[in-house]
Phi, psi and omega in degrees: 000147182289160178253148181232135175263125182236153169231137187208177176240139177271187184295335179272000181085011180273149182285145177215146180213162180174188181233136178227161179249129181207164181287326180207181184292324180297317179293323178298321178297317179296321179294322179294317179294330177294340177273012183062038178241151175257108184292137176253316180213135177228127184223134180284138179229155178284152181295322184280332185244030184297318182294317181294319180293324179296317177296320179295318178296321179295319178294321179295320178297319178296320179296316178295323180294319179293322178294318178295324180296319178296320178295321179297315183297326180290332181267331181292139178117345179278179179265152182242138177295146181299326180298315180294322180292323177298314181296318179299314181297315180296316181292322178295319177297321180294316180295318179294322179293334178282353176104002179285144175295159183300314183296318178297320179297317178296321179297318179295315181292328179298320184291331185254003182284123181282333181284126182296316183294314181291326178296317177294324178294317179296320178298321177294321177298317179298319179297317181293319179295318178295331178281357176111356179281154174284165182295319180294322176295323178292320178296324182296342179280358180230068185292339180283344180257315184246119180279180183296325177302312181297312185295315183290326176293319178296320179297318178295323178293324177294316181294325181271355181070024180233048184298319182294325179291318180295319179295324177296316177297320180295319178296318178296319178299314180297319181295317181288325177294319178294322178296319179296316179297321180296321180295317180293318179296322178297322180294335182273349184293316185300309180298327178294316180296315181296320177298318179296318179296318179298317179295322179294317179296317178300316181298318180296316180296315184292326186270324188248332185262309185300319180303328179294323177287327179299312181296324180293316181288331176295322179291328180282332180069026182275159177281132185262147174293164183299316181297325178290321178298318180295311181297317180294326178294318178296317179296319179296324178296323183287323188249004184301113179289143003264025185254023183301306182295321181295321180295319177300316179297320180298320180296313180294321178295322179295316178296318179293323178294321177297318179298314180295323179296315178295321180295316179294320178295323179292342178275347175280154181303313182291319180295317179297319180296317181291320178296317178295325176294320177297317179299320181287332184265352177296133188308310185262310181295328180296323178297317178294318180297318181295314181294322177295321179294319178295317179298316180294317181298309184293321181292317181295311182294317179296320179294318181293312183293319179292340178272357177101005178285135178303147189299318180295317178294323179295318179295321180296319178291320179299324178300322182285340181254015184292322180083002180213130185296319182297316178294321178298320178295321177295320179292326177298322177293324176297319179299315180295322180293316179294325179296329179274001178097006181273178179271171179282333191295314186300307178294331176296318181290322181287337184291329183078003180271321186267134179298158184295328179296320179295316180299318181294318181293321177294323177299316178296320179297321178292319182293324182269357181073022180238046182299313181300316180297320181292321177298319179292326176294319176299319179298319178297317179298317184281343169296317176294323178296321178295320176302313180294322180293323178295317178297316180296319180297317180296317181294331178277321183291326183301303179293328180296314180292325177295320178296317179298316179298319180294321180294317181296308181294320180296325178295319179294315180296320178297320178295332180281319188266346178297316176297325178296320179294319179296319179295319179296319180295320180294323179291315180294330177289000000 
């Protein structure tokens, strides 16, 4: 009977290899599995040259491994879409809950992962875990893929022996955070589209319609109203030959330059603080921003504390994921107060960022010793509040943008027909 050289993984994820005798490769695979091993590669070797073939197979495996390692290194370091990370977290939690070892679970997920960057990252995680590192230590080597929230929750799950439960909570957190972000982005689509349509209509009127009226009024030599002079001046600037194309480019460059300037200013500490303050104080958008920040804060802190992360470390991580400088400053004051032995409620109330209902529910949670559960309940409530705020924002923005579009187009039309009306009245008089 032929001999087969196999390489496999045991239940602990450790490598194992050897030689077995079987009638064919399928039987050899069954024999390897009967040894409580997970076969990775099985190759038939001759009886007389088994040792030589085994060495050759080992060298070939090393060559393939080095080639694969180079491919992994070239892909590791990129960014991963939130959707792919959510699916990976959910699947890893499911495999661990089913009883598979961590290394085996990572190996399975690596083979079926469609994202090149995440597949290389998972392979790197498996290599580190096989080398003796903990899962959280392996995650910390990929900060562009896994943030501090992810790493610390996994670390708490490892210490408590409930990694699969923590990963399930983390997957739920990611899904709800992505859902919240999607709702806010959806609310912003309508005003952007209407603004683009308004600019397109203005450009068409200014470039193709207004010039015909300009030439007509110049031939009549009549005195124009102020609004007509302004509109005709803007149109003349845009289409004045031979600088028509240059003027259009200048307008777009000026708008793009203003956008880049505001963006660059927003990246500075003072600029970011002022912009975030404006967002919070805006009548309609500020309400949505505040509720989204409260939902993110309570869900993040509740998830961390319920997973076993120490309260001070959890507050510090929550501060980094707040998404708003004003909210981050309020969370920093909470951190300092808790560090001094005080409760969370007092600095939350003094900050003016968190609504009184949130402060009251957190106070009850601290008194009853159910702070994590109460924080997650607040997050659920404010998820619904964000839904209602998005609906309210959309219902207000729709008529507002229509009115703005009507005022812009109506002003141009009024500037065109007002001189005609004056001329008609003078002729009839």
